N, CA, C and O atoms as CSV, one atom per row, in Angstrom:
chain,resi,resn,atom,element,x,y,z
A,1,MET,N,N,0.873,-0.658,0.171
A,1,MET,CA,C,0.062,-0.236,-0.266
A,1,MET,C,C,0.734,0.933,-0.377
A,1,MET,O,O,1.874,0.571,-0.086
A,2,SER,N,N,0.790,2.020,-0.587
A,2,SER,CA,C,1.451,3.553,-0.670
A,2,SER,C,C,0.950,4.723,0.724
A,2,SER,O,O,-0.181,4.685,1.207
A,3,ARG,N,N,2.055,5.720,1.206
A,3,ARG,CA,C,1.937,6.169,2.432
A,3,ARG,C,C,2.542,7.331,2.409
A,3,ARG,O,O,3.709,7.291,2.800
A,4,PHE,N,N,2.155,8.315,2.096
A,4,PHE,CA,C,3.558,9.558,2.274
A,4,PHE,C,C,3.894,9.624,3.842
A,4,PHE,O,O,3.192,9.580,4.852
A,5,THR,N,N,5.467,9.767,3.577
A,5,THR,CA,C,6.127,9.433,4.287
A,5,THR,C,C,6.258,10.601,4.832
A,5,THR,O,O,7.158,10.637,5.671
A,6,THR,N,N,5.126,12.545,4.499
A,6,THR,CA,C,6.324,13.410,5.356
A,6,THR,C,C,4.199,14.367,5.057
A,6,THR,O,O,3.074,14.074,4.653
A,7,THR,N,N,4.925,15.429,5.585
A,7,THR,CA,C,3.184,16.182,5.977
A,7,THR,C,C,3.417,17.355,4.364
A,7,THR,O,O,4.196,17.687,3.471
A,8,LEU,N,N,2.121,17.544,4.918
A,8,LEU,CA,C,2.036,18.301,3.809
A,8,LEU,C,C,1.444,19.813,4.123
A,8,LEU,O,O,0.266,20.098,4.337
A,9,LYS,N,N,3.316,21.281,4.073
A,9,LYS,CA,C,2.842,22.053,4.319
A,9,LYS,C,C,3.156,23.010,3.609
A,9,LYS,O,O,4.270,23.176,3.112
A,10,THR,N,N,2.056,23.845,3.473
A,10,THR,CA,C,1.432,24.791,2.272
A,10,THR,C,C,1.851,26.302,2.448
A,10,THR,O,O,2.481,26.553,3.476
A,11,GLU,N,N,1.649,27.091,1.790
A,11,GLU,CA,C,1.155,28.521,1.966
A,11,GLU,C,C,0.290,29.103,0.935
A,11,GLU,O,O,0.663,28.795,-0.197
A,12,GLN,N,N,-0.581,29.726,0.970
A,12,GLN,CA,C,-0.779,30.344,-0.338
A,12,GLN,C,C,-0.818,31.546,-0.596
A,12,GLN,O,O,-1.195,32.522,0.053
A,13,ILE,N,N,-0.161,31.343,-2.169
A,13,ILE,CA,C,-0.307,32.811,-2.973
A,13,ILE,C,C,-0.619,32.985,-3.447
A,13,ILE,O,O,0.185,32.838,-4.367
A,14,GLY,N,N,-1.702,33.427,-3.943
A,14,GLY,CA,C,-3.060,32.896,-4.795
A,14,GLY,C,C,-4.263,32.771,-4.583
A,14,GLY,O,O,-4.503,31.883,-3.765
A,15,LYS,N,N,-5.385,33.442,-5.093
A,15,LYS,CA,C,-6.578,32.777,-4.793
A,15,LYS,C,C,-6.692,30.850,-4.938
A,15,LYS,O,O,-7.373,30.113,-4.225
A,16,TRP,N,N,-6.252,30.657,-5.495
A,16,TRP,CA,C,-6.292,29.219,-5.876
A,16,TRP,C,C,-4.824,28.549,-5.458
A,16,TRP,O,O,-4.953,27.440,-4.940
A,17,THR,N,N,-3.324,29.066,-5.599
A,17,THR,CA,C,-2.654,28.175,-5.077
A,17,THR,C,C,-1.728,28.292,-4.313
A,17,THR,O,O,-1.586,29.347,-3.696
A,18,HIS,N,N,-0.859,27.243,-4.157
A,18,HIS,CA,C,-0.219,26.896,-2.674
A,18,HIS,C,C,1.175,26.560,-2.736
A,18,HIS,O,O,1.682,25.496,-3.091
A,19,THR,N,N,1.824,27.814,-2.264
A,19,THR,CA,C,3.261,27.405,-2.518
A,19,THR,C,C,4.204,25.906,-1.544
A,19,THR,O,O,4.581,26.204,-0.411
A,20,LEU,N,N,4.424,24.852,-1.900
A,20,LEU,CA,C,5.317,23.688,-0.712
A,20,LEU,C,C,5.989,24.240,0.008
A,20,LEU,O,O,6.572,25.106,-0.645
A,21,LEU,N,N,6.330,24.275,1.182
A,21,LEU,CA,C,7.147,24.716,2.114
A,21,LEU,C,C,7.950,23.594,2.360
A,21,LEU,O,O,9.123,23.932,2.204
A,22,ASP,N,N,7.875,22.658,2.609
A,22,ASP,CA,C,8.737,21.533,2.714
A,22,ASP,C,C,8.503,19.883,1.769
A,22,ASP,O,O,7.369,19.452,1.558
A,23,ASP,N,N,9.703,19.178,1.321
A,23,ASP,CA,C,9.176,18.224,0.445
A,23,ASP,C,C,7.846,18.021,0.899
A,23,ASP,O,O,7.354,18.476,1.932
A,24,LEU,N,N,6.948,16.832,-0.511
A,24,LEU,CA,C,5.726,16.230,0.056
A,24,LEU,C,C,6.892,14.726,-0.553
A,24,LEU,O,O,7.597,14.826,-1.558
A,25,VAL,N,N,6.810,13.006,0.643
A,25,VAL,CA,C,7.527,12.246,-0.413
A,25,VAL,C,C,6.084,11.533,-0.652
A,25,VAL,O,O,4.974,12.056,-0.549
A,26,LEU,N,N,6.423,10.131,-1.015
A,26,LEU,CA,C,4.578,9.323,-1.449
A,26,LEU,C,C,5.517,8.319,-1.891
A,26,LEU,O,O,6.233,8.395,-2.890
A,27,ALA,N,N,5.444,7.270,-0.970
A,27,ALA,CA,C,6.084,6.093,-1.016
A,27,ALA,C,C,4.860,5.399,-1.499
A,27,ALA,O,O,3.905,4.982,-0.844
A,28,ASP,N,N,5.063,5.366,-2.663
A,28,ASP,CA,C,4.498,4.146,-3.545
A,28,ASP,C,C,4.188,2.876,-4.106
A,28,ASP,O,O,5.037,2.365,-4.836
A,29,GLU,N,N,3.154,2.296,-3.898
A,29,GLU,CA,C,2.899,0.934,-3.774
A,29,GLU,C,C,3.782,0.208,-5.052
A,29,GLU,O,O,4.243,-0.931,-5.134
A,30,ASP,N,N,3.815,1.244,-5.921
A,30,ASP,CA,C,4.957,0.249,-7.518
A,30,ASP,C,C,5.738,0.221,-6.809
A,30,ASP,O,O,5.871,-0.998,-6.702
A,31,GLN,N,N,6.792,0.854,-5.844
A,31,GLN,CA,C,7.394,0.633,-5.793
A,31,GLN,C,C,8.746,1.699,-5.902
A,31,GLN,O,O,9.896,1.270,-6.000
A,32,ARG,N,N,8.363,3.323,-5.865
A,32,ARG,CA,C,8.929,3.906,-6.494
A,32,ARG,C,C,8.962,5.005,-5.284
A,32,ARG,O,O,7.886,5.026,-4.686
A,33,VAL,N,N,10.241,6.215,-4.613
A,33,VAL,CA,C,9.453,7.568,-3.941
A,33,VAL,C,C,9.212,8.556,-4.985
A,33,VAL,O,O,9.999,9.169,-5.707
A,34,ILE,N,N,8.364,8.564,-4.927
A,34,ILE,CA,C,7.943,10.356,-5.294
A,34,ILE,C,C,8.307,11.283,-4.362
A,34,ILE,O,O,7.764,11.270,-3.257
A,35,THR,N,N,9.166,12.107,-4.645
A,35,THR,CA,C,9.216,13.914,-3.439
A,35,THR,C,C,8.785,15.046,-4.612
A,35,THR,O,O,9.008,15.190,-5.814
A,36,VAL,N,N,8.240,15.569,-3.850
A,36,VAL,CA,C,7.951,16.998,-5.169
A,36,VAL,C,C,8.306,17.603,-3.581
A,36,VAL,O,O,7.931,17.429,-2.422
A,37,PRO,N,N,9.674,18.752,-4.657
A,37,PRO,CA,C,10.110,19.850,-3.697
A,37,PRO,C,C,9.486,21.197,-2.966
A,37,PRO,O,O,8.783,22.124,-3.368
A,38,ALA,N,N,9.950,20.929,-1.981
A,38,ALA,CA,C,9.620,22.404,-1.531
A,38,ALA,C,C,9.625,23.584,-2.497
A,38,ALA,O,O,10.502,23.572,-3.362
A,39,GLY,N,N,8.787,24.573,-2.469
A,39,GLY,CA,C,9.153,25.689,-3.373
A,39,GLY,C,C,7.747,24.882,-5.244
A,39,GLY,O,O,7.582,25.376,-6.359
A,40,PHE,N,N,7.295,23.907,-4.758
A,40,PHE,CA,C,6.590,23.881,-6.401
A,40,PHE,C,C,5.508,24.560,-5.616
A,40,PHE,O,O,5.381,24.676,-4.397
A,41,THR,N,N,4.840,24.935,-6.497
A,41,THR,CA,C,2.997,25.120,-6.807
A,41,THR,C,C,2.545,24.427,-7.308
A,41,THR,O,O,2.948,23.556,-8.079
A,42,THR,N,N,0.685,24.972,-6.591
A,42,THR,CA,C,0.259,24.021,-6.991
A,42,THR,C,C,-1.226,24.252,-6.800
A,42,THR,O,O,-1.580,24.459,-5.639
A,43,ASP,N,N,-2.411,24.251,-8.003
A,43,ASP,CA,C,-2.953,24.452,-7.021
A,43,ASP,C,C,-4.285,22.908,-6.738
A,43,ASP,O,O,-5.509,22.987,-6.840
A,44,PHE,N,N,-3.652,21.968,-6.468
A,44,PHE,CA,C,-4.261,21.462,-5.682
A,44,PHE,C,C,-5.883,20.608,-7.103
A,44,PHE,O,O,-5.623,20.624,-8.306
A,45,ALA,N,N,-6.814,20.213,-6.778
A,45,ALA,CA,C,-7.388,19.302,-6.727
A,45,ALA,C,C,-8.245,20.536,-8.660
A,45,ALA,O,O,-8.772,20.129,-9.695
A,46,SER,N,N,-7.963,21.742,-8.239
A,46,SER,CA,C,-8.694,22.531,-9.476
A,46,SER,C,C,-8.872,22.606,-10.495
A,46,SER,O,O,-7.884,22.606,-11.229
A,47,ILE,N,N,-10.378,22.723,-11.167
A,47,ILE,CA,C,-10.458,22.126,-12.368
A,47,ILE,C,C,-9.913,23.580,-13.193
A,47,ILE,O,O,-9.651,24.643,-12.629
A,48,LYS,N,N,-9.857,23.403,-14.151
A,48,LYS,CA,C,-9.887,24.747,-14.946
A,48,LYS,C,C,-10.425,25.444,-15.698
A,48,LYS,O,O,-10.365,26.654,-15.917
A,49,VAL,N,N,-11.328,24.125,-16.377
A,49,VAL,CA,C,-12.494,24.321,-16.643
A,49,VAL,C,C,-13.975,24.544,-16.981
A,49,VAL,O,O,-14.516,23.962,-17.921
A,50,LEU,N,N,-14.451,25.197,-16.374
A,50,LEU,CA,C,-15.650,24.754,-15.076
A,50,LEU,C,C,-17.010,25.338,-16.329
A,50,LEU,O,O,-18.076,25.441,-15.721
A,51,HIS,N,N,-17.063,25.474,-16.883
A,51,HIS,CA,C,-17.732,26.019,-17.921
A,51,HIS,C,C,-18.352,25.305,-18.590
A,51,HIS,O,O,-19.143,25.757,-19.417
A,52,ASN,N,N,-18.141,23.856,-18.396
A,52,ASN,CA,C,-18.235,22.967,-18.755
A,52,ASN,C,C,-19.776,22.290,-18.145
A,52,ASN,O,O,-19.901,23.124,-17.249
A,53,ALA,N,N,-21.056,21.369,-17.980
A,53,ALA,CA,C,-21.526,21.364,-16.898
A,53,ALA,C,C,-21.244,20.136,-16.112
A,53,ALA,O,O,-21.436,20.220,-14.899
A,54,PHE,N,N,-20.734,18.775,-16.700
A,54,PHE,CA,C,-20.295,17.783,-16.557
A,54,PHE,C,C,-18.925,17.396,-15.628
A,54,PHE,O,O,-18.421,16.372,-15.166
A,55,LEU,N,N,-18.562,19.230,-15.645
A,55,LEU,CA,C,-17.110,18.863,-14.865
A,55,LEU,C,C,-16.946,19.479,-13.597
A,55,LEU,O,O,-16.110,19.168,-12.749
A,56,PHE,N,N,-18.336,20.938,-13.485
A,56,PHE,CA,C,-19.350,21.558,-13.009
A,56,PHE,C,C,-19.206,20.582,-11.999
A,56,PHE,O,O,-18.251,20.391,-11.246
A,57,VAL,N,N,-20.866,19.674,-12.133
A,57,VAL,CA,C,-20.355,18.900,-11.056
A,57,VAL,C,C,-19.466,17.677,-10.313
A,57,VAL,O,O,-19.712,17.230,-9.193
A,58,LEU,N,N,-18.454,17.273,-11.134
A,58,LEU,CA,C,-17.114,16.134,-11.076
A,58,LEU,C,C,-16.523,17.007,-10.364
A,58,LEU,O,O,-15.841,16.491,-9.479
A,59,PHE,N,N,-16.500,18.455,-10.395
A,59,PHE,CA,C,-15.564,19.027,-9.029
A,59,PHE,C,C,-16.319,19.729,-8.271
A,59,PHE,O,O,-15.883,20.387,-7.327
A,60,ALA,N,N,-17.802,19.651,-8.676
A,60,ALA,CA,C,-18.694,19.870,-6.930
A,60,ALA,C,C,-18.357,18.701,-6.025
A,60,ALA,O,O,-18.261,19.097,-4.863
A,61,LEU,N,N,-18.052,16.828,-6.207
A,61,LEU,CA,C,-18.005,16.102,-5.956
A,61,LEU,C,C,-16.426,15.776,-5.187
A,61,LEU,O,O,-16.082,15.012,-4.285
A,62,VAL,N,N,-15.779,16.661,-5.952
A,62,VAL,CA,C,-14.833,15.959,-5.383
A,62,VAL,C,C,-13.694,17.574,-4.916
A,62,VAL,O,O,-12.557,17.625,-4.446
A,63,SER,N,N,-14.431,18.410,-5.221
A,63,SER,CA,C,-13.440,19.622,-4.404
A,63,SER,C,C,-13.739,19.402,-2.532
A,63,SER,O,O,-14.706,18.929,-1.935
A,64,GLY,N,N,-12.013,20.171,-1.870
A,64,GLY,CA,C,-11.863,19.286,-0.798
A,64,GLY,C,C,-11.718,18.475,0.035
A,64,GLY,O,O,-12.147,18.487,1.189
A,65,TYR,N,N,-10.738,17.258,-0.801
A,65,TYR,CA,C,-10.563,16.289,-1.030
A,65,TYR,C,C,-9.374,16.121,-1.917
A,65,TYR,O,O,-9.232,16.405,-3.106
A,66,GLY,N,N,-8.218,15.373,-0.695
A,66,GLY,CA,C,-7.331,14.323,-1.647
A,66,GLY,C,C,-6.049,16.077,-2.421
A,66,GLY,O,O,-5.612,16.273,-3.556
A,67,ASN,N,N,-5.892,16.973,-1.039
A,67,ASN,CA,C,-4.564,17.831,-1.872
A,67,ASN,C,C,-2.942,17.061,-1.032
A,67,ASN,O,O,-2.038,17.802,-0.647
A,68,TYR,N,N,-2.885,15.843,-0.919
A,68,TYR,CA,C,-2.220,15.218,-0.286
A,68,TYR,C,C,-1.998,14.494,-2.389
A,68,TYR,O,O,-0.996,14.635,-3.089
A,69,ALA,N,N,-2.950,13.994,-2.668
A,69,ALA,CA,C,-2.242,12.974,-4.071
A,69,ALA,C,C,-2.350,14.234,-5.440
A,69,ALA,O,O,-1.729,14.430,-6.485
A,70,ALA,N,N,-3.353,14.807,-4.815
A,70,ALA,CA,C,-2.994,16.386,-6.010
A,70,ALA,C,C,-2.157,16.888,-6.402
A,70,ALA,O,O,-1.877,17.209,-7.557
A,71,THR,N,N,-1.493,17.060,-5.188
A,71,THR,CA,C,0.181,18.054,-5.683
A,71,THR,C,C,0.704,16.754,-6.538
A,71,THR,O,O,0.978,16.872,-7.732
A,72,VAL,N,N,0.802,15.698,-5.947
A,72,VAL,CA,C,1.732,14.744,-6.529
A,72,VAL,C,C,1.012,14.731,-7.618
A,72,VAL,O,O,1.906,15.008,-8.418
A,73,HIS,N,N,0.356,14.652,-8.060
A,73,HIS,CA,C,-0.375,14.577,-9.716
A,73,HIS,C,C,0.034,15.530,-10.222
A,73,HIS,O,O,0.800,15.359,-11.170
A,74,ASP,N,N,-0.318,16.990,-9.783
A,74,ASP,CA,C,0.385,17.906,-10.422
A,74,ASP,C,C,1.763,18.108,-10.614
A,74,ASP,O,O,2.020,18.318,-11.799
A,75,TRP,N,N,3.237,18.123,-9.492
A,75,TRP,CA,C,4.022,17.474,-9.903
A,75,TRP,C,C,4.508,16.559,-11.078
A,75,TRP,O,O,5.300,17.115,-11.838
A,76,LEU,N,N,4.111,14.958,-11.439
A,76,LEU,CA,C,3.754,14.591,-12.204
A,76,LEU,C,C,3.513,15.391,-13.553
A,76,LEU,O,O,4.400,15.554,-14.391
A,77,TYR,N,N,2.513,15.764,-13.648
A,77,TYR,CA,C,2.163,16.091,-14.576
A,77,TYR,C,C,3.274,17.271,-14.790
A,77,TYR,O,O,4.313,16.854,-15.301
A,78,THR,N,N,3.249,18.549,-14.518
A,78,THR,CA,C,4.864,19.104,-14.250
A,78,THR,C,C,5.663,18.919,-14.998
A,78,THR,O,O,6.114,19.650,-15.880
A,79,THR,N,N,5.948,17.732,-14.650
A,79,THR,CA,C,7.389,17.194,-14.642
A,79,THR,C,C,7.566,16.350,-16.266
A,79,THR,O,O,8.356,16.357,-17.210
A,80,GLY,N,N,6.346,15.697,-15.885
A,80,GLY,CA,C,6.652,14.059,-17.291
A,80,GLY,C,C,7.587,13.720,-17.031
A,80,GLY,O,O,8.574,14.251,-17.540
A,81,GLN,N,N,7.733,12.532,-15.991
A,81,GLN,CA,C,8.708,11.859,-15.728
A,81,GLN,C,C,8.078,11.044,-15.808
A,81,GLN,O,O,8.967,10.257,-16.136
A,82,VAL,N,N,6.508,9.968,-15.789
A,82,VAL,CA,C,6.130,9.219,-16.158
A,82,VAL,C,C,5.286,9.451,-16.661
A,82,VAL,O,O,5.086,10.654,-16.496
A,83,SER,N,N,4.037,8.729,-17.669
A,83,SER,CA,C,3.593,8.399,-18.238
A,83,SER,C,C,2.015,9.367,-17.793
A,83,SER,O,O,1.912,9.517,-16.576
A,84,ARG,N,N,1.082,9.872,-18.463
A,84,ARG,CA,C,-0.027,10.094,-18.400
A,84,ARG,C,C,-0.386,9.078,-17.513
A,84,ARG,O,O,-0.075,9.047,-16.322
A,85,LYS,N,N,-1.045,8.250,-18.111
A,85,LYS,CA,C,-1.617,6.932,-17.128
A,85,LYS,C,C,-0.724,6.422,-15.957
A,85,LYS,O,O,-1.321,5.683,-15.174
A,86,GLU,N,N,-0.106,6.539,-15.828
A,86,GLU,CA,C,0.819,5.875,-14.656
A,86,GLU,C,C,0.598,6.944,-13.443
A,86,GLU,O,O,0.461,6.857,-12.223
A,87,ALA,N,N,0.644,8.257,-14.644
A,87,ALA,CA,C,0.671,9.765,-13.497
A,87,ALA,C,C,-0.712,9.661,-12.816
A,87,ALA,O,O,-0.720,10.057,-11.650
A,88,ASP,N,N,-2.164,9.098,-13.430
A,88,ASP,CA,C,-3.758,8.904,-12.710
A,88,ASP,C,C,-3.451,8.276,-12.368
A,88,ASP,O,O,-2.997,8.823,-11.363
A,89,ALA,N,N,-3.054,6.646,-12.203
A,89,ALA,CA,C,-3.075,5.365,-11.828
A,89,ALA,C,C,-1.642,6.143,-10.170
A,89,ALA,O,O,-1.588,5.365,-9.217
A,90,VAL,N,N,-0.954,7.136,-10.057
A,90,VAL,CA,C,-0.277,7.032,-9.219
A,90,VAL,C,C,-0.995,7.989,-7.683
A,90,VAL,O,O,-0.654,8.002,-6.500
A,91,LEU,N,N,-2.424,8.906,-8.678
A,91,LEU,CA,C,-2.938,9.871,-8.435
A,91,LEU,C,C,-4.212,8.995,-7.651
A,91,LEU,O,O,-4.296,9.111,-6.428
A,92,TYR,N,N,-5.323,8.006,-8.480
A,92,TYR,CA,C,-5.670,6.910,-7.534
A,92,TYR,C,C,-5.125,6.643,-6.667
A,92,TYR,O,O,-5.435,7.310,-5.680
A,93,ARG,N,N,-3.943,5.490,-6.433
A,93,ARG,CA,C,-3.913,5.405,-4.537
A,93,ARG,C,C,-2.946,6.386,-3.632
A,93,ARG,O,O,-2.292,6.236,-2.600
A,94,ALA,N,N,-3.237,7.668,-4.719
A,94,ALA,CA,C,-2.577,8.441,-3.243
A,94,ALA,C,C,-4.103,8.734,-2.761
A,94,ALA,O,O,-4.364,8.022,-1.791
A,95,LEU,N,N,-4.741,9.223,-2.986
A,95,LEU,CA,C,-6.513,9.307,-2.897
A,95,LEU,C,C,-7.058,8.225,-2.093
A,95,LEU,O,O,-8.080,8.281,-1.410
A,96,ARG,N,N,-6.132,7.052,-2.267
A,96,ARG,CA,C,-6.900,5.920,-1.447
A,96,ARG,C,C,-6.057,6.138,-0.054
A,96,ARG,O,O,-6.397,6.133,1.129
A,97,THR,N,N,-4.987,6.302,-0.631
A,97,THR,CA,C,-3.909,6.463,0.399
A,97,THR,C,C,-4.673,7.533,1.400
A,97,THR,O,O,-5.080,7.216,2.518
A,98,GLU,N,N,-4.731,8.121,1.141
A,98,GLU,CA,C,-5.433,10.090,2.075
A,98,GLU,C,C,-6.801,8.808,2.562
A,98,GLU,O,O,-7.405,8.983,3.620
A,99,GLY,N,N,-7.016,8.030,1.981
A,99,GLY,CA,C,-8.756,7.646,2.607
A,99,GLY,C,C,-9.557,8.392,2.020
A,99,GLY,O,O,-10.562,8.408,2.730
A,100,VAL,N,N,-9.713,9.025,1.141
A,100,VAL,CA,C,-10.802,9.280,0.335
A,100,VAL,C,C,-11.774,7.440,-0.206
A,100,VAL,O,O,-11.337,6.289,-0.187
A,101,ALA,N,N,-12.676,7.804,-0.473
A,101,ALA,CA,C,-13.583,6.853,-0.765
A,101,ALA,C,C,-13.225,6.258,-2.219
A,101,ALA,O,O,-12.726,6.971,-3.090
A,102,ARG,N,N,-13.546,4.764,-2.429
A,102,ARG,CA,C,-13.301,4.256,-3.517
A,102,ARG,C,C,-14.217,5.459,-4.958
A,102,ARG,O,O,-13.835,6.025,-5.983
A,103,TRP,N,N,-15.081,5.375,-4.459
A,103,TRP,CA,C,-16.221,5.886,-6.128
A,103,TRP,C,C,-15.534,7.661,-6.292
A,103,TRP,O,O,-15.451,8.344,-7.313
A,104,ARG,N,N,-15.042,8.071,-4.566
A,104,ARG,CA,C,-14.372,9.440,-5.178
A,104,ARG,C,C,-13.099,9.641,-5.683
A,104,ARG,O,O,-12.485,10.603,-6.144
A,105,ALA,N,N,-12.759,7.908,-5.369
A,105,ALA,CA,C,-11.061,8.641,-5.895
A,105,ALA,C,C,-11.549,7.928,-6.958
A,105,ALA,O,O,-10.721,8.415,-7.728
A,106,TRP,N,N,-12.279,7.077,-7.778
A,106,TRP,CA,C,-12.484,6.684,-8.940
A,106,TRP,C,C,-13.133,8.108,-9.672
A,106,TRP,O,O,-12.464,8.007,-10.701
A,107,LEU,N,N,-14.004,9.452,-9.913
A,107,LEU,CA,C,-14.409,10.093,-9.914
A,107,LEU,C,C,-13.577,11.319,-9.850
A,107,LEU,O,O,-14.037,12.298,-10.438
A,108,PHE,N,N,-12.073,11.490,-9.052
A,108,PHE,CA,C,-10.792,12.073,-9.469
A,108,PHE,C,C,-9.771,11.671,-10.749
A,108,PHE,O,O,-8.900,12.432,-11.171
A,109,TRP,N,N,-10.098,10.081,-11.381
A,109,TRP,CA,C,-9.224,9.941,-11.523
A,109,TRP,C,C,-10.146,10.104,-13.031
A,109,TRP,O,O,-9.765,10.769,-13.995
A,110,ALA,N,N,-11.401,9.345,-12.954
A,110,ALA,CA,C,-11.629,9.656,-14.240
A,110,ALA,C,C,-11.592,11.068,-15.315
A,110,ALA,O,O,-11.451,11.388,-16.495
A,111,GLY,N,N,-11.754,11.443,-14.382
A,111,GLY,CA,C,-12.110,13.611,-14.632
A,111,GLY,C,C,-10.963,13.751,-14.997
A,111,GLY,O,O,-10.996,14.594,-15.893
A,112,VAL,N,N,-9.145,13.155,-14.705
A,112,VAL,CA,C,-8.381,13.401,-14.814
A,112,VAL,C,C,-7.425,12.604,-16.631
A,112,VAL,O,O,-6.462,12.741,-17.386
A,113,ARG,N,N,-8.643,11.827,-16.373
A,113,ARG,CA,C,-8.173,10.850,-17.503
A,113,ARG,C,C,-9.190,11.423,-18.733
A,113,ARG,O,O,-9.150,11.172,-19.938
A,114,LEU,N,N,-9.917,12.102,-18.131
A,114,LEU,CA,C,-11.105,12.568,-19.347
A,114,LEU,C,C,-10.281,14.277,-20.557
A,114,LEU,O,O,-10.211,14.507,-21.765
A,115,GLY,N,N,-9.763,15.177,-19.006
A,115,GLY,CA,C,-9.771,15.997,-19.226
A,115,GLY,C,C,-8.179,16.629,-18.758
A,115,GLY,O,O,-8.248,17.763,-18.284
A,116,GLY,N,N,-7.543,16.359,-18.794
A,116,GLY,CA,C,-5.702,16.237,-17.906
A,116,GLY,C,C,-5.175,15.989,-19.650
A,116,GLY,O,O,-3.964,16.196,-19.567
A,117,ALA,N,N,-5.351,15.796,-20.513
A,117,ALA,CA,C,-4.304,15.720,-21.090
A,117,ALA,C,C,-3.907,16.671,-21.389
A,117,ALA,O,O,-2.701,16.429,-21.433
A,118,LYS,N,N,-4.087,18.142,-21.779
A,118,LYS,CA,C,-3.269,19.391,-22.056
A,118,LYS,C,C,-2.757,19.601,-20.901
A,118,LYS,O,O,-2.022,20.580,-21.035
A,119,GLN,N,N,-2.723,19.207,-19.753
A,119,GLN,CA,C,-1.894,19.615,-18.616
A,119,GLN,C,C,-0.308,19.042,-18.374
A,119,GLN,O,O,0.750,19.297,-17.798
A,120,TYR,N,N,-0.937,18.134,-19.207
A,120,TYR,CA,C,0.516,17.140,-19.252
A,120,TYR,C,C,1.669,17.507,-20.369
A,120,TYR,O,O,1.693,17.962,-21.513
A,121,THR,N,N,2.573,17.068,-19.424
A,121,THR,CA,C,3.840,17.733,-20.168
A,121,THR,C,C,4.870,16.679,-20.589
A,121,THR,O,O,5.411,15.988,-19.726
A,122,LYS,N,N,5.014,16.606,-21.237
A,122,LYS,CA,C,5.845,15.212,-22.416
A,122,LYS,C,C,6.998,15.341,-22.415
A,122,LYS,O,O,7.487,15.029,-23.501
A,123,THR,N,N,7.955,15.783,-21.425
A,123,THR,CA,C,9.545,16.018,-21.468
A,123,THR,C,C,10.177,15.898,-20.759
A,123,THR,O,O,10.923,16.819,-20.425
A,124,PRO,N,N,10.206,14.293,-19.970
A,124,PRO,CA,C,10.984,13.656,-19.379
A,124,PRO,C,C,12.560,13.372,-19.812
A,124,PRO,O,O,13.059,13.128,-20.911
A,125,THR,N,N,13.128,13.504,-18.504
A,125,THR,CA,C,14.822,13.538,-19.407
A,125,THR,C,C,15.086,12.069,-18.586
A,125,THR,O,O,14.716,11.554,-17.532
A,126,SER,N,N,16.109,11.666,-19.935
A,126,SER,CA,C,17.365,10.257,-19.269
A,126,SER,C,C,17.494,10.144,-18.287
A,126,SER,O,O,17.591,8.933,-18.088
A,127,SER,N,N,17.606,10.893,-17.016
A,127,SER,CA,C,18.699,10.810,-16.221
A,127,SER,C,C,17.674,10.517,-14.691
A,127,SER,O,O,17.957,10.704,-13.508
A,128,GLY,N,N,17.087,10.271,-14.998
A,128,GLY,CA,C,16.193,10.105,-14.054
A,128,GLY,C,C,15.668,11.650,-12.895
A,128,GLY,O,O,15.184,11.471,-11.777
A,129,PHE,N,N,15.894,12.945,-13.457
A,129,PHE,CA,C,15.868,13.253,-12.571
A,129,PHE,C,C,15.226,14.652,-13.924
A,129,PHE,O,O,15.561,14.531,-15.103
A,130,SER,N,N,14.512,15.601,-13.550
A,130,SER,CA,C,13.709,16.134,-14.266
A,130,SER,C,C,14.246,17.406,-14.308
A,130,SER,O,O,14.744,17.381,-13.182
A,131,SER,N,N,14.632,18.892,-14.890
A,131,SER,CA,C,15.122,19.490,-14.944
A,131,SER,C,C,14.540,20.644,-13.827
A,131,SER,O,O,15.087,21.746,-13.866
A,132,SER,N,N,13.437,20.425,-12.825
A,132,SER,CA,C,13.238,20.798,-12.014
A,132,SER,C,C,13.323,20.150,-10.551
A,132,SER,O,O,12.947,20.775,-9.559
A,133,GLY,N,N,14.015,18.427,-10.469
A,133,GLY,CA,C,15.180,18.048,-9.897
A,133,GLY,C,C,14.022,16.464,-9.692
A,133,GLY,O,O,14.468,15.887,-8.700
A,134,LEU,N,N,13.591,16.177,-9.890
A,134,LEU,CA,C,12.313,14.855,-9.113
A,134,LEU,C,C,12.910,13.971,-10.124
A,134,LEU,O,O,13.268,13.922,-11.300
A,135,GLN,N,N,12.802,13.130,-8.752
A,135,GLN,CA,C,14.043,11.709,-8.651
A,135,GLN,C,C,12.274,11.254,-8.398
A,135,GLN,O,O,11.335,11.843,-7.863
A,136,ILE,N,N,12.467,9.427,-9.331
A,136,ILE,CA,C,12.093,8.832,-8.145
A,136,ILE,C,C,13.482,7.230,-8.743
A,136,ILE,O,O,14.314,6.840,-9.562
A,137,LYS,N,N,12.699,6.949,-7.445
A,137,LYS,CA,C,13.220,5.769,-7.342
A,137,LYS,C,C,13.280,4.668,-5.918
A,137,LYS,O,O,13.133,4.956,-4.730
A,138,SER,N,N,13.502,3.580,-6.442
A,138,SER,CA,C,12.821,2.526,-6.045
A,138,SER,C,C,13.428,2.244,-4.400
A,138,SER,O,O,14.599,2.351,-4.038
A,139,PRO,N,N,12.446,1.923,-3.710
A,139,PRO,CA,C,13.241,1.806,-2.039
A,139,PRO,C,C,13.960,0.828,-1.894
A,139,PRO,O,O,13.620,-0.052,-1.104
A,140,GLY,N,N,14.894,0.752,-2.471
A,140,GLY,CA,C,15.725,0.300,-2.537
A,140,GLY,C,C,17.368,0.987,-3.001
A,140,GLY,O,O,18.555,0.662,-2.976
A,141,GLU,N,N,16.709,1.849,-3.313
A,141,GLU,CA,C,17.765,2.610,-2.987
A,141,GLU,C,C,18.200,4.345,-2.757
A,141,GLU,O,O,18.830,5.344,-3.100
A,142,LEU,N,N,17.181,3.619,-1.807
A,142,LEU,CA,C,17.540,5.489,-0.803
A,142,LEU,C,C,17.950,5.293,0.027
A,142,LEU,O,O,18.257,6.206,0.794
């Protein structure tokens, strides 16, 4: 089972944006550790296109849940270190780790699968690090 090994500590810097004050670390059940570094800016689980009635209803059902998971997901989408499909799977597992109900975690997952393509960055580096410093390691490499 996945687990967060640190606490989410942020400072709100805008109406919808927050900056991490400390690293956020997820030990994912898929045998990797994902570290979101202090200084990363996230909007948690906000949906940028709320004019669509379906997305508005979806947002209403998921807002206020999963800030830890959404931060990791934002980081994975920003850095492109894993495939979009893999990043979305990490989101689902991280939501369940936070205690989000299966049905609500599934709604999150479905929402990012349906509407997340434009937000995903497809520029991973071959070194294991992104230009922002993300390193994905197996627990044995810690």
